[in-house]
C-alpha positions, 0 to 999 in steps of 0.5 A: 869340050870346050877348049881354051884358045891359047897362044905361047910366047917363048923363047925355048930353052928347055923347060919352055920345050916341055910346056910348049909340048904340053900344051900342043896335047893337052885336050883341054887346050887349043894352041892356035899360035907359037911367038918366039922373042930373044931371051934364053938365046938369040931370036934366031935360036929361039925360032929354030927351036919352036920350029924343031918342036912343032917338026918333031910332033908334026902338028900343024901350029903357026910359029912367028918370029918375034923381037931380037932384043928388048925395048931399051936394053941390050940383050942378056941371054941365058945360055949358061943355063940351057947351053948355046943352042937353047935346046941342047943334048937331043938330036932335032932334025933340021925344020922343014917348016917355015915361020909365018911372013909377018913378025909375031906382032903382026901375027898375035893381032891377026889371030887375036882379031880373027878369034871369035871367042877371047884368047889366053896369052902365056907368055914364058919369055921376056914380055917385048912382043906382047908389050908392043902389040898393046902399045901399037894396037891397044884394041886388041886387049879386049881380045884377051881374055887373060895373060898368064906369065912365068916370070917374076918373083915374090922374092929373090931373083935368080939373074940379080938379087932382086930380078927374075930373068924374064922380067929382068930382061924387058923390065920395060916391057913387063911394066906395060903388061902390068899396067895394061888392064888386062887380067893377069896371073903371075907365076913367079920364081919363088913358086916355080923353083919348088915345081921339081922334078926329082931323079926318079921321075927322070929316070921314069920319063925317060922310058915313057915314050919319045917325048919323054927320051927327048925332055931326059936327054933336054934335062941332061943338059939343063942347069936349071937345077940338078938331078940331086937337088930336082931339075926346075919346071918353070914355064910348065907352071904356067900351063899348069896354072891355066888347066890345072889351077888347084895345084897352086895357092894364089892372091890378088894383089898389086904388081909394080915393075921396077925399071930405074938403074941399079940393083932393083932393076926388073924387080917385081914388087908385090903390095901383098898387104894392099897397103899402097893401093886401092886396087889390084892388077894381078893374081900372083902364085904363093905356093905349089903342091909339089907332088900333085904337080909331079903327078900331073907333070907325068899324067901330061907326059902320057898324053904327049906323043 
């Protein structure tokens, strides 16, 4: 089986942790690098959390520390959702592994340049690292097969009325990515908010294996939903879109990022009717098949050990 070369750019984060864990063990994925960025919590904490996951599963996947703040605006983290550490609720051993001795942007460039085939990028955080990569090393775009990101929304936001957290955190970086010309798939908040696990699944997860035990402990501290209304698995949807795209309905369109000051800052505006644009720049998810997503989630957990 030919595996998909993948780099994850992330700010773990509870649902990030699940997406990273699944990518480590999916038989169709060759996870080559994890890069971190500030977002859900500070860069120190997101990097430490990535190292904790690599240590927990005892896998040989390099981690590179990235940007500590957005390109232009101050960082507004999401610790009220993910907890002070970003991955509270489970006791991880102190990592013995360390980060690569280069910045994430340099690590991204090096990994792309040396790859013999195009690499898929899966950003599930603010897009600061990827935007800087494209600005500093525009030639690397040719080595990117596609970007599949969790971010944005075709409807309301979760950080402001208009903006989803990952895009709101660094809208200028998001604008660079959406204008880059690289093939792009956006799995937005309006879709990922429907990809929920209910109490039945969470109880099942806890007893499946050590990964499930860890996930259930993290979920107990996660305010991304509730046991009654469902726990939202936002970032896992990006991986699902890569390996199981039939779980979603998609449309090709043109997406603009609002970077001006005011209540629309960070909004992802999609011209779904293509009234104002002649060319598309993104494939956007319109819906998720929830029951099939839950089945896929449990199947993935069985492989994650």
